[in-house]
N, C-alpha and C positions, 0 to 999 in steps of 0.2 A: 844723415843717419840711415842705414840701411833697414830693410824690412826685419832683418835678423836681430836687431838691436830693440824692437818695439817693446820689449819687456821691462825695458830700465825703469824700475820705480813705479810700475804700473799695479794698481790695486788689483786684488783677484776678481774684482766686480766689473773691471774694465773690459768692454766689448772687444772681440777679437777684431784685429786690424789685418785686412787682406793683404797678401804680398804684392799684388798690383797696384797698391796705393802708391801714388807719386811721392817723391821725397819730399816736396814742399807741403803736400797735403799731410803727410806723416808727421812733419815737424808741427804743424798746426795742431793735429790731432793730439800729438804727444803733450804740447804745452798745456792741453786742458785736463790732463790727468797728473796730479800730483798726489803722492802717497809716500807714507813713512816707510821704512825698512822693515816690514813684517818678517817675523822669523818664529819657527817653533824651537830653535836652538835653545838650549839652558843658558843661564848667566856664565858667559866664559870665566868669570873670575872664581867661581867655585871649582871648575875643573883645575884651573892654573893653580890655585890655593893647594889642592891635593897632590899636584905634580911637585910643587916646590916643597912640600912637607915630606914627601917621599924621598926627595933627592937631598934635601938640606934641613934635617930634622931639629938643627940647632935653631932654626928660625923661631921656635916655640919660645925661645929665652928671651925674645925682644918684646913679647906681649907684656901688657900691664901699664898702669898709669904712669905719668910723668910730674913727679913733684914739682917741678920748675914751673909749670904751667900756671899756677895759681900767682907765683911772685910777679911773673912778666904780665900777667893780666891786670893784676892790681897796679902796676905801674903805667900801664897804658890807660887806666880807668881814672887814676890820679892826674896823669898829663891832660886828659880831655876835660876834667873839672877844673883844672888850673887855667887853662887856656881860656874856657868858658866864663870864668871869673874875671881874667884880665880883659875879655872882649866884652864886658857887660855894658860898657858906655861907648862902644864902636858900633856905628850904624851898619847894618847887614848888607847894604849895598856899596860899602865903600871897597876899595880894592884891598885893602889891608885885611879886612873880614873875608872875603871871598877868598883871597888867595891862600889865606890860613886855614880856612874850611877846606879847600881843596887839597893842598898839598901836605898839611899835617892831619886835620880832621878826616881825610879822606882814607888815609893809611892806617889811621887808630881806629876808625870805624869798622875797617875792613878786618883789621885784627880783632876787634870785638866780636863782630859776626863769625869770624873762623875759630875764635876761642869757644864760643858757644857750640860750634860744629864739634870742636874736640870734646868738650863736655858732654855732648850728646851720645858720645860713644863710651862714656864712664872712663876716660882717659886722664882725667885730672885728678880725680881722688878713688880710693879703693871701693866706696860705697857709693851706690847709685843716687842715693838721697844727696849726699853732699855735692855730687856733680850738679844735680838740678838746682839746688840752692845757690851754689856759686854762680850758676849760669845767670842768675836774677842779678847779681852784682855786676856781672861783666855786661850785662843787658843795659846798666844805667845810662851810659853815654849815648846809647842808641836813640833814647828818647821815647821810643814806643815799645810796650811790652812785646816780647817776640821769642824769647828763649823757650818758655814753656810749650809753645805750641811747635816750635821747630824740630824738638827732639821726637816726637812721635812721627811727625811727617817723614823726617829724614831717615828713621828707622825703616819705615816703607819703602823709601828710596832704595834701601841697600837689599832689603829681603826680596823686593819685587821689582829689580831694576828692568826697566822698560814697559812695565805693566801698565796699560792706558787708565786704568781706573786708580790705581795705588801709588804709582810713581808720579807724584805731583811736580816733579822737575821736568816732566815732558810737556812741550807746548801742546795746547788743544788743536782740534781740526780748525776751529774758528780763527785762532791766532795763526795757524799755518797759512790757511786760505787768505787772509787780509794781509799779512805781514811779510809774505814772501817775495818782496821787491826790495828795491834799494831804499826807497824811502820808508817802507814798513820796517825793514830791520834796522835802519837808523832810529827810527822811533823806538823799536824794540830795545836797542842798546842803551838809548839814552834813558829809559825810563824802567828798564828791567826789574830793577828794585820793587816796583810795584806789582809786576806780572808775579814775582815769586813771592810776594807778600799775600795777594789776593787770590791767584789761581788754585791755592789748595782748598780754599773754603767752598770753591763753587764745583770741586770734583769729588771730593770725599771729605766724610766728617770723622772727627775725633773725639773723644770722651773730655769733657771739661772737668778738670780735676781741682784739687785743693792747691796744687803747685801752679796751675794756671791762674786761679783767684790771687794767689800771693804774688805772683808776676806783676798781675795788672795793679794791685794795690800798692805794691812797694814801687813801681814805676812811676805810677801817677802822684804819688806822695812825694817822690824825689822831684819830678817835675814841679809839683806845687812848691815845694821849698825853693827851689832855684828862681822860679818867677817872683817869688813874693820877696826874696832877700836880695836876688841879683837883677832880676828884670827879664823880660821877654827876650832880649838879644841874647842872652845866655843859653835860654833854652833852643833859641832858633840856630845857634851854632851846632847844637847837637844833632838837630834835625838835618840841616844842610850838609853836614859832615857825612851823614848817614845817606843821604841822596846821592852826594857825590861818589861815595863808595861804590854804590851800585848803580853808576851811570857811566859816562865816558871817561873813565878812570883807569890807569895802567893795572890796578889790582883787580879791577872789575872784569878784566879779560878772561879770569878763571871761570866766569859763569858760563862761558859759552865755549870756552876751550876744553871743558872737562868730558862732555858727551856728545857735542855735534859733530857729524861726521864731515871732516874737512877734505878728505880724499875719496869721495863716493865712487864706486864702480861704475863702468860704462854700462855693464850688464846686470840686471838684478830681476830674479824670479821670486816674488814672494813666496815664502814657506819652503822653497826648494831650494834657493841658492844659499850658501853659508853667508850670513850678513858681514858686512864691514866691521872693523874694529869700533866699538862704541865707547871706549875710554881713552882719552889721550892724556900724557903726562907732560908737565914743564919743569925743567931742572935749573932755571935760571935764577938771578940774583933776588927777585921778587919774593921769593920763597921766604926769605928772612923776615919779611914782616907779615907773613899769612900761614904761620905754622906749618910750613912745607906742604900745603895742600896741592901744590903743583905735583907732587908725587901722587897723582891720582889714581893710577892705574894700581900703584901699589897698595894706596889705601884700600881701594875696593877688594884687593886680594886679600888683605888683612886689616879689617877695620879696627881690630883690638890691638894694634900696635900705634903706639904714639907717635905724634910728629916727630920726635927727636930722634926715633930709631928708624923711619922710613928710609933715609939714605943707606943706613946700614943694610937694611933688606935689600935695596938693589944693588949694593955692592957683594953681598951674599950670593945673589942668584942673578947674576948679570945675563946669563944665557937666555933667562925668561922674559927680560926686559929691553935688552940693546936693540932688538929689531922690531919693537912695537912702535905704532906712531907717536910722535911727541910734537911738541910747539917749541919754537926757539923763542917767541916772544909774545907776551900777553897783549902788548900794544898793537902789535901786527894782527893778532887774532882778532881784535875788534875791527880793525880796517878791513881785513879779508872777509870776515864775516858779512860785512856791509856791502862791499862792492863787489864779491866774487858772485857771478850769475849761478854757478854750481852749488852754491852753500846758501840753503833756504832754511826756513823754519821747519820744512819737513825732513831735514838731515838728521833724523833720530831713529835709532833702533826700536821697535816696538814688539811684544811679544804677549801671548795669552798663556804662557807656561805655569803661571801661578795657580789659577784656579779658585773658584770661590771657597772650597773647603780649606785650603792652604791659607787663604786670606783671613778667615775666622780665627786662626790660631796664632795671631800676631801677639807677641809679648814685646811692650816698647821698652821694657827695661833689659831685654835679653841681648847680650853683646856676643853672641858666638858667630855672627855672620858679618 
């Protein structure tokens, strides 16, 4: 690496490195400075949304809820309860139990996770309260109350993409510092569901509402009934399925595929250089099981378009999406994330453009962004 390249991913606080520094010393110095891709650029999805609407105003007809969502979700919920009942006398460490929990339960639990994601955008029903209530039903096979808290945190992710305080999808400095190596990334990929579950609580707080209380009461009451009438093995099936869905599972690739930068620039000057693309899409067959969440760039451009219409959006405005970065395989994403030296926990775009005043104006039921 030449002296001209020393600004690659260096923090604004990094001391100047003199040009006469030897290349070996420069490599050693640079390895000590890890930093996120800091930028003052606004959320690119806002700009692209305006451009698409100007050129393709008919896109507005794609907005609105998808009535089919509730029926598909109910089918998946019933499937999980049926399997939990059938496995009530099967030991959790048996191959039949583990394979069922991984290959069926993992896909089904991921479907429940991402149905809750759809409902957090009010895309299952016309009224927001109906989406909140149905999310509690979709939450049942997950085993742990999750839907009520996901909705406000996810709204913050969309409204303040890349904000260090309010976008809890971003890894913290502690995570990045400790896990930006092969073993660390393997650990993160294996247990990432716990990072996404607990990280938000350590970063920012949300109001505990009646919906949160209802989510907790309904979930634990359902768990109590399952343990009482079917036994602990059935509940463990739910929990193990949820763990697999957020671990080394084909569908779990979407967690790191969506916003980690997999083609980092060789040169990057914080706050001065345009940041790399911070959202990636995936158009492969696993979208069938995951509510088209692979159309992630499209989703961030138009969060008020339901899963069933996202492919139509891309076909309507291909000139805006064909040249953007995308992943061919979620399975390979996990492997590449772990073993690729250039992909670390620091490979995320961060910004301070939201500001404290804007943050105070958050409406968690607002579906306009």
